[in-house]
C-alpha positions as a Python dict, from the first residue, in 0.01 Angstrom:
ca = {
    (1, 'M'): (0, 0, 0),
    (2, 'P'): (105, 373, -105),
    (3, 'D'): (223, 631, 197),
    (4, 'S'): (-107, 915, 178),
    (5, 'R'): (113, 1139, 421),
    (6, 'P'): (243, 1508, 296),
    (7, 'T'): (611, 1537, 195),
    (8, 'R'): (846, 1778, 368),
    (9, 'T'): (986, 1938, 139),
    (10, 'R'): (924, 2294, 217),
    (11, 'W'): (1105, 2228, 477),
    (12, 'I'): (1408, 2169, 348),
    (13, 'I'): (1342, 2499, 133),
    (14, 'L'): (1323, 2663, 434),
    (15, 'A'): (1667, 2572, 618),
    (16, 'I'): (1810, 2675, 241),
    (17, 'L'): (1610, 3056, 309),
    (18, 'F'): (1778, 2942, 646),
    (19, 'L'): (2094, 2925, 525),
    (20, 'I'): (2136, 3230, 219),
    (21, 'T'): (2020, 3470, 526),
    (22, 'T'): (2280, 3350, 787),
    (23, 'N'): (2584, 3457, 468),
    (24, 'N'): (2401, 3733, 421),
    (25, 'Y'): (2394, 3876, 740),
    (26, 'L'): (2735, 3750, 803),
    (27, 'D'): (2827, 3963, 496),
    (28, 'R'): (2639, 4279, 658),
    (29, 'I'): (2797, 4280, 1024),
    (30, 'I'): (3144, 4246, 941),
    (31, 'L'): (3183, 4654, 945),
    (32, 'G'): (3005, 4642, 1296),
    (33, 'I'): (3183, 4390, 1457),
    (34, 'L'): (3572, 4493, 1341),
    (35, 'S'): (3451, 4895, 1342),
    (36, 'P'): (3757, 4943, 1628),
    (37, 'V'): (4001, 4802, 1413),
    (38, 'I'): (3866, 4945, 1008),
    (39, 'L'): (3844, 5243, 1169),
    (40, 'D'): (4215, 5269, 1259),
    (41, 'D'): (4311, 5082, 1014),
    (42, 'L'): (4193, 5324, 788),
    (43, 'G'): (4208, 5602, 1012),
    (44, 'M'): (3847, 5724, 997),
    (45, 'S'): (3585, 5929, 1254),
    (46, 'K'): (3275, 5817, 1388),
    (47, 'M'): (3139, 6037, 1162),
    (48, 'E'): (3284, 5864, 883),
    (49, 'Y'): (3169, 5570, 1042),
    (50, 'G'): (2809, 5727, 977),
    (51, 'Y'): (2868, 5799, 619),
    (52, 'I'): (2935, 5451, 574),
    (53, 'N'): (2669, 5323, 663),
    (54, 'S'): (2448, 5534, 516),
    (55, 'A'): (2523, 5453, 220),
    (56, 'F'): (2510, 5123, 271),
    (57, 'Q'): (2103, 5208, 404),
    (58, 'F'): (2042, 5464, 140),
    (59, 'T'): (2129, 5177, -188),
    (60, 'Y'): (1954, 4889, 92),
    (61, 'A'): (1677, 5127, 90),
    (62, 'C'): (1626, 5192, -285),
    (63, 'G'): (1749, 4831, -379),
    (64, 'F'): (1401, 4689, -156),
    (65, 'L'): (1210, 4925, -458),
    (66, 'V'): (1429, 4767, -767),
    (67, 'M'): (1441, 4397, -628),
    (68, 'G'): (1062, 4363, -474),
    (69, 'K'): (975, 4436, -847),
    (70, 'V'): (1241, 4210, -994),
    (71, 'I'): (1110, 3917, -784),
    (72, 'D'): (763, 3973, -842),
    (73, 'R'): (779, 3964, -1258),
    (74, 'V'): (1133, 3742, -1345),
    (75, 'G'): (993, 3467, -1062),
    (76, 'T'): (1160, 3426, -629),
    (77, 'R'): (1432, 3113, -826),
    (78, 'K'): (1558, 3425, -1055),
    (79, 'G'): (1507, 3716, -856),
    (80, 'Y'): (1713, 3583, -535),
    (81, 'S'): (2024, 3391, -740),
    (82, 'I'): (2048, 3773, -879),
    (83, 'A'): (2073, 3910, -569),
    (84, 'I'): (2325, 3620, -376),
    (85, 'F'): (2518, 3732, -700),
    (86, 'L'): (2578, 4036, -610),
    (87, 'W'): (2611, 4116, -266),
    (88, 'S'): (2852, 3821, -252),
    (89, 'L'): (3039, 3988, -491),
    (90, 'A'): (2986, 4307, -314),
    (91, 'A'): (3141, 4150, 3),
    (92, 'G'): (3415, 4026, -151),
    (93, 'L'): (3518, 4361, -301),
    (94, 'H'): (3563, 4523, 5),
    (95, 'A'): (3858, 4345, 70),
    (96, 'L'): (4007, 4642, -218),
    (97, 'S'): (3922, 4954, 16),
    (98, 'R'): (4206, 5194, 129),
    (99, 'S'): (4008, 5489, 199),
    (100, 'A'): (3652, 5566, 361),
    (101, 'V'): (3569, 5628, 35),
    (102, 'S'): (3636, 5337, -114),
    (103, 'L'): (3462, 5108, 128),
    (104, 'G'): (3178, 5376, 178),
    (105, 'F'): (3097, 5252, -237),
    (106, 'W'): (3179, 4906, -221),
    (107, 'R'): (2955, 4881, 125),
    (108, 'G'): (2652, 5086, -101),
    (109, 'M'): (2709, 4823, -403),
    (110, 'L'): (2677, 4511, -50),
    (111, 'G'): (2375, 4715, 62),
    (112, 'L'): (2182, 4737, -319),
    (113, 'G'): (2266, 4318, -349),
    (114, 'E'): (2157, 4271, 19),
    (115, 'S'): (1818, 4439, -66),
    (116, 'G'): (1708, 4120, -209),
    (117, 'N'): (1720, 3879, 69),
    (118, 'F'): (1364, 3967, 258),
    (119, 'P'): (1171, 3996, -72),
    (120, 'A'): (1284, 3682, -206),
    (121, 'A'): (1267, 3488, 88),
    (122, 'I'): (896, 3664, 229),
    (123, 'K'): (776, 3540, -126),
    (124, 'A'): (948, 3184, -92),
    (125, 'V'): (752, 3125, 255),
    (126, 'T'): (474, 3295, 90),
    (127, 'E'): (469, 3003, -207),
    (128, 'W'): (549, 2725, 3),
    (129, 'F'): (325, 2773, 339),
    (130, 'P'): (10, 2792, 422),
    (131, 'K'): (-106, 3147, 586),
    (132, 'K'): (-132, 2979, 947),
    (133, 'D'): (235, 2844, 933),
    (134, 'R'): (357, 3164, 763),
    (135, 'A'): (465, 3384, 1066),
    (136, 'F'): (653, 3023, 1179),
    (137, 'A'): (845, 2999, 898),
    (138, 'T'): (924, 3323, 824),
    (139, 'G'): (1077, 3306, 1224),
    (140, 'I'): (1311, 3049, 1151),
    (141, 'F'): (1483, 3155, 812),
    (142, 'N'): (1482, 3520, 1002),
    (143, 'A'): (1642, 3293, 1300),
    (144, 'G'): (1956, 3310, 1019),
    (145, 'T'): (2031, 3623, 1093),
    (146, 'N'): (2096, 3579, 1410),
    (147, 'V'): (2293, 3286, 1415),
    (148, 'A'): (2482, 3517, 1238),
    (149, 'T'): (2512, 3825, 1465),
    (150, 'M'): (2577, 3502, 1709),
    (151, 'A'): (2824, 3316, 1605),
    (152, 'G'): (3004, 3616, 1351),
    (153, 'P'): (3166, 3818, 1669),
    (154, 'P'): (3397, 3536, 1818),
    (155, 'I'): (3490, 3396, 1445),
    (156, 'F'): (3580, 3713, 1275),
    (157, 'V'): (3729, 3863, 1585),
    (158, 'W'): (3934, 3513, 1571),
    (159, 'M'): (3996, 3592, 1175),
    (160, 'N'): (4065, 3900, 1199),
    (161, 'S'): (4357, 3814, 1482),
    (162, 'H'): (4519, 3540, 1253),
    (163, 'F'): (4466, 3678, 930),
    (164, 'G'): (4332, 4061, 962),
    (165, 'W'): (4007, 4202, 866),
    (166, 'R'): (4026, 4192, 478),
    (167, 'D'): (4005, 3838, 454),
    (168, 'C'): (3673, 3805, 616),
    (169, 'F'): (3528, 3962, 344),
    (170, 'L'): (3643, 3729, 135),
    (171, 'I'): (3578, 3434, 297),
    (172, 'T'): (3169, 3529, 398),
    (173, 'A'): (3195, 3603, -18),
    (174, 'S'): (3288, 3263, -117),
    (175, 'T'): (3047, 3126, 120),
    (176, 'G'): (2763, 3288, -70),
    (177, 'A'): (2926, 3176, -413),
    (178, 'L'): (2815, 2806, -214),
    (179, 'C'): (2489, 2963, -112),
    (180, 'L'): (2385, 3054, -464),
    (181, 'A'): (2479, 2710, -636),
    (182, 'L'): (2302, 2520, -375),
    (183, 'W'): (1978, 2797, -463),
    (184, 'W'): (2016, 2738, -809),
    (185, 'W'): (1982, 2342, -803),
    (186, 'Y'): (1702, 2239, -543),
    (187, 'Y'): (1456, 2549, -570),
    (188, 'R'): (1119, 2555, -819),
    (189, 'I'): (776, 2621, -691),
    (190, 'P'): (596, 2321, -556),
    (191, 'S'): (350, 2275, -864),
    (192, 'E'): (716, 2190, -1063),
    (193, 'H'): (918, 2032, -773),
    (194, 'K'): (1015, 1672, -790),
    (195, 'S'): (1009, 1587, -442),
    (196, 'V'): (661, 1716, -360),
    (197, 'N'): (360, 1465, -353),
    (198, 'P'): (2, 1578, -418),
    (199, 'E'): (-24, 1534, -45),
    (200, 'E'): (146, 1817, 22),
    (201, 'L'): (101, 2008, -289),
    (202, 'A'): (-343, 2050, -95),
    (203, 'Y'): (-177, 2125, 261),
    (204, 'I'): (57, 2374, 53),
    (205, 'H'): (-244, 2522, -128),
    (206, 'S'): (-501, 2509, 133),
    (207, 'D'): (-609, 2855, 237),
    (208, 'S'): (-956, 2865, 54),
    (209, 'D'): (-867, 3271, 31),
    (210, 'E'): (-563, 3276, -185),
    (211, 'K'): (-727, 2951, -439),
    (212, 'D'): (-853, 3215, -690),
    (213, 'E'): (-623, 3522, -669),
    (214, 'A'): (-571, 3819, -929),
    (215, 'R'): (-253, 3947, -1012),
    (216, 'M'): (-158, 4281, -834),
    (217, 'G'): (88, 4530, -961),
    (218, 'W'): (338, 4762, -798),
    (219, 'I'): (148, 5004, -826),
    (220, 'E'): (-194, 4913, -769),
    (221, 'A'): (-37, 4814, -424),
    (222, 'L'): (68, 5156, -382),
    (223, 'G'): (-348, 5236, -383),
    (224, 'Y'): (-387, 5040, -56),
    (225, 'K'): (-392, 5185, 310),
    (226, 'Q'): (-223, 4882, 402),
    (227, 'T'): (71, 4924, 215),
    (228, 'Y'): (139, 5237, 385),
    (229, 'G'): (109, 5042, 761),
    (230, 'F'): (326, 4808, 706),
    (231, 'A'): (567, 5009, 505),
    (232, 'I'): (572, 5340, 810),
    (233, 'A'): (591, 5022, 1053),
    (234, 'K'): (908, 4929, 917),
    (235, 'F'): (1025, 5317, 885),
    (236, 'F'): (986, 5336, 1243),
    (237, 'S'): (1151, 4958, 1405),
    (238, 'D'): (1377, 4880, 1121),
    (239, 'P'): (1650, 5135, 1279),
    (240, 'V'): (1634, 5019, 1567),
    (241, 'W'): (1832, 4683, 1475),
    (242, 'W'): (1992, 4857, 1296),
    (243, 'F'): (2138, 5024, 1569),
    (244, 'Y'): (2205, 4739, 1748),
    (245, 'L'): (2395, 4590, 1479),
    (246, 'T'): (2592, 4892, 1340),
    (247, 'W'): (2659, 5009, 1677),
    (248, 'L'): (2698, 4770, 1987),
    (249, 'T'): (3050, 4686, 1939),
    (250, 'L'): (3161, 5069, 1928),
    (251, 'Y'): (2922, 5126, 2332),
    (252, 'F'): (3059, 4818, 2480),
    (253, 'K'): (3421, 4968, 2395),
    (254, 'E'): (3360, 5358, 2454),
    (255, 'E'): (3101, 5287, 2764),
    (256, 'R'): (3171, 4989, 2888),
    (257, 'G'): (3514, 4968, 2854),
    (258, 'L'): (3544, 4629, 2727),
    (259, 'S'): (3809, 4474, 2503),
    (260, 'L'): (3721, 4300, 2165),
    (261, 'E'): (3807, 4014, 2237),
    (262, 'Q'): (3541, 4050, 2543),
    (263, 'I'): (3262, 4210, 2307),
    (264, 'G'): (3306, 3912, 2088),
    (265, 'W'): (3229, 3682, 2354),
    (266, 'A'): (2927, 3930, 2495),
    (267, 'L'): (2738, 4015, 2190),
    (268, 'P'): (2664, 3606, 2125),
    (269, 'F'): (2462, 3551, 2440),
    (270, 'I'): (2292, 3878, 2309),
    (271, 'Y'): (2148, 3767, 1956),
    (272, 'L'): (2140, 3367, 2083),
    (273, 'M'): (1833, 3612, 2271),
    (274, 'A'): (1673, 3726, 1931),
    (275, 'D'): (1743, 3401, 1751),
    (276, 'F'): (1512, 3315, 2064),
    (277, 'G'): (1316, 3591, 1983),
    (278, 'S'): (1203, 3512, 1634),
    (279, 'V'): (1159, 3179, 1662),
    (280, 'M'): (902, 3261, 1942),
    (281, 'G'): (746, 3570, 1818),
    (282, 'G'): (631, 3331, 1483),
    (283, 'W'): (622, 3020, 1678),
    (284, 'V'): (296, 3238, 1939),
    (285, 'S'): (74, 3401, 1621),
    (286, 'G'): (73, 3103, 1444),
    (287, 'F'): (-58, 2920, 1841),
    (288, 'L'): (-268, 3173, 1939),
    (289, 'M'): (-407, 3114, 1573),
    (290, 'R'): (-442, 2763, 1585),
    (291, 'R'): (-659, 2818, 1967),
    (292, 'G'): (-930, 3004, 1781),
    (293, 'W'): (-818, 3357, 1745),
    (294, 'T'): (-819, 3543, 1451),
    (295, 'N'): (-520, 3659, 1196),
    (296, 'V'): (-584, 4010, 1350),
    (297, 'K'): (-612, 3931, 1670),
    (298, 'A'): (-320, 3667, 1660),
    (299, 'R'): (-108, 3873, 1497),
    (300, 'K'): (-155, 4236, 1647),
    (301, 'T'): (-144, 4111, 2030),
    (302, 'T'): (205, 3905, 1961),
    (303, 'M'): (352, 4275, 1814),
    (304, 'A'): (232, 4505, 2074),
    (305, 'C'): (360, 4222, 2340),
    (306, 'F'): (741, 4335, 2177),
    (307, 'A'): (702, 4622, 2146),
    (308, 'L'): (623, 4725, 2507),
    (309, 'C'): (902, 4594, 2538),
    (310, 'M'): (1139, 4782, 2398),
    (311, 'P'): (1062, 5107, 2660),
    (312, 'V'): (1182, 4854, 2968),
    (313, 'A'): (1532, 4721, 2723),
    (314, 'A'): (1610, 5102, 2653),
    (315, 'T'): (1713, 5175, 3029),
    (316, 'C'): (2005, 4939, 2956),
    (317, 'V'): (2184, 5228, 2884),
    (318, 'I'): (2106, 5402, 3256),
    (319, 'Q'): (2193, 5049, 3436),
    (320, 'P'): (2516, 5033, 3582),
    (321, 'N'): (2544, 4653, 3603),
    (322, 'L'): (2730, 4545, 3294),
    (323, 'F'): (2539, 4184, 3308),
    (324, 'V'): (2177, 4347, 3364),
    (325, 'A'): (2275, 4608, 3076),
    (326, 'I'): (2333, 4299, 2839),
    (327, 'A'): (2003, 4172, 3001),
    (328, 'L'): (1836, 4454, 2878),
    (329, 'I'): (1986, 4498, 2512),
    (330, 'S'): (1895, 4077, 2479),
    (331, 'L'): (1543, 4157, 2547),
    (332, 'A'): (1541, 4422, 2319),
    (333, 'T'): (1683, 4218, 2005),
    (334, 'A'): (1457, 3972, 2142),
    (335, 'A'): (1181, 4174, 2136),
    (336, 'H'): (1248, 4285, 1811),
    (337, 'Q'): (1311, 4023, 1610),
    (338, 'G'): (962, 3885, 1732),
    (339, 'W'): (796, 4209, 1634),
    (340, 'S'): (981, 4158, 1238),
    (341, 'A'): (899, 3802, 1162),
    (342, 'N'): (488, 3923, 1262),
    (343, 'L'): (545, 4215, 1060),
    (344, 'Y'): (688, 4041, 787),
    (345, 'T'): (404, 3763, 775),
    (346, 'T'): (90, 4047, 753),
    (347, 'V'): (216, 4131, 425),
    (348, 'S'): (78, 3807, 312),
    (349, 'D'): (-195, 3761, 496),
    (350, 'V'): (-323, 4062, 334),
    (351, 'F'): (-213, 4120, 12),
    (352, 'P'): (-233, 3812, -275),
    (353, 'K'): (77, 3632, -363),
    (354, 'S'): (186, 3826, -714),
    (355, 'A'): (259, 4124, -488),
    (356, 'V'): (466, 4023, -159),
    (357, 'A'): (787, 4080, -295),
    (358, 'S'): (689, 4415, -420),
    (359, 'V'): (519, 4558, -113),
    (360, 'T'): (779, 4404, 97),
    (361, 'G'): (1046, 4575, -65),
    (362, 'I'): (833, 4871, -71),
    (363, 'G'): (820, 4839, 344),
    (364, 'G'): (1208, 4767, 317),
    (365, 'F'): (1276, 5105, 93),
    (366, 'M'): (1098, 5250, 383),
    (367, 'G'): (1322, 5096, 685),
    (368, 'G'): (1641, 5160, 503),
    (369, 'M'): (1580, 5508, 494),
    (370, 'G'): (1419, 5464, 831),
    (371, 'G'): (1795, 5381, 947),
    (372, 'V'): (1964, 5626, 757),
    (373, 'I'): (1828, 5871, 935),
    (374, 'F'): (1738, 5657, 1266),
    (375, 'T'): (2127, 5437, 1268),
    (376, 'A'): (2318, 5623, 1084),
    (377, 'L'): (2348, 6001, 1068),
    (378, 'L'): (2097, 6093, 1427),
    (379, 'P'): (2346, 5862, 1601),
    (380, 'A'): (2676, 6007, 1421),
    (381, 'Y'): (2559, 6319, 1532),
    (382, 'L'): (2403, 6261, 1881),
    (383, 'V'): (2667, 6000, 2044),
    (384, 'T'): (2971, 6220, 1915),
    (385, 'H'): (2786, 6506, 2075),
    (386, 'F'): (2569, 6369, 2337),
    (387, 'G'): (2697, 6011, 2356),
    (388, 'Y'): (2505, 5730, 2374),
    (389, 'E'): (2225, 5816, 2652),
    (390, 'P'): (1988, 5987, 2364),
    (391, 'V'): (1939, 5748, 2101),
    (392, 'F'): (1883, 5505, 2345),
    (393, 'V'): (1628, 5654, 2437),
    (394, 'I'): (1520, 5720, 2116),
    (395, 'M'): (1487, 5296, 2008),
    (396, 'G'): (1365, 5294, 2299),
    (397, 'T'): (1039, 5478, 2166),
    (398, 'A'): (986, 5380, 1855),
    (399, 'H'): (819, 5054, 1768),
    (400, 'L'): (543, 5174, 1995),
    (401, 'I'): (538, 5456, 1755),
    (402, 'A'): (533, 5158, 1453),
    (403, 'F'): (250, 4969, 1582),
    (404, 'A'): (19, 5301, 1621),
    (405, 'F'): (82, 5312, 1256),
    (406, 'M'): (42, 4942, 1143),
    (407, 'H'): (-262, 4919, 1350),
    (408, 'F'): (-448, 5248, 1211),
    (409, 'F'): (-343, 5181, 874),
    (410, 'M'): (-413, 4813, 861),
    (411, 'G'): (-713, 4748, 1038),
    (412, 'R'): (-908, 4455, 1031),
    (413, 'M'): (-622, 4270, 788),
    (414, 'Q'): (-846, 4157, 542),
    (415, 'K'): (-705, 4012, 217),
    (416, 'I'): (-727, 4250, -66),
    (417, 'Q'): (-896, 4169, -379),
    (418, 'P'): (-693, 4319, -689),
    (419, 'K'): (-909, 4546, -899),
    (420, 'T'): (-728, 4451, -1220),
    (421, 'V'): (-641, 4080, -1400),
}
């Protein structure tokens, strides 16, 4: 008698998304982790460091608009492949930097390529998972960001001491090439994948409101207030994560007096908690939905709880005890990732699959522009002139503002029916 149980190909796809996202973030975090060494080697100031981060954030933001549209047009397999190739090439070319200008240029190119990661990954999750599993699946692949930020610090500190900071970029670029090969070889949409049986295909397509979706274009998506709810929420909340990612090493060194080696072991704990928050955030909303909660109630309740954690976490800057400060920073990273796993999933909850990458790209653009202002330029000025306290206060309020806009514009989060076919 043939086995009628669904195959589990979707989980292999998710594992590949996890690996690629991990590689994406390893390329991204090298500068932040080794910033004291790189600033000293290239003779850069904190303001120049802020400008370099602005270059990444600006091209990352603009790239979201382009990549989201490209991925919806050419498909997830081809679109993601283009993005992986671009960011891996740009990462390797960081090794050629000899000044703040050249480092800023390659940083900008890296941002352009890396902007394709989340639109492609979110679209892949939408193609492979039913609605009730998407936040959990998003939380798992998004946990790759935290695995990278957890494993990266001790690895890069060790590599820097033995080979120098330039080789760190070359090695992650090489692993990016391996990710590209794996993705191109294995990924297909469910209906075209040879490893998917009819039972798994039926499970993937079990959402009745998505069976006969019409196509929605990028321009049409801009006509819906839900697009702005997602985008504005990204504008306010994304910079918080970027702040911790790019300034935490300098904060620990300058304000807490830690050595690079000590920082290399403190950061993994912080991002281990972020990893936990990412997976837990997706699991909680899915659990509530399985218990009979409506989609909107489950998502918004979960996100509100995480948003309320952020002001508490921001008090880390006034805590005299280092371990208490690290625990509060860990709360911030965990809460943000739990929030993010659910925020990303609101796109597939509301929009048809044909528009998921485009709307994610619009939100990513806004998140990137928020990063330029609130992570790169503003912190560089405030830290230089007033210290770190004002920045932590700002970061502690951002998610509450983001939740208010998301709640108002997304409303009841009902599935949108496109006006055009």
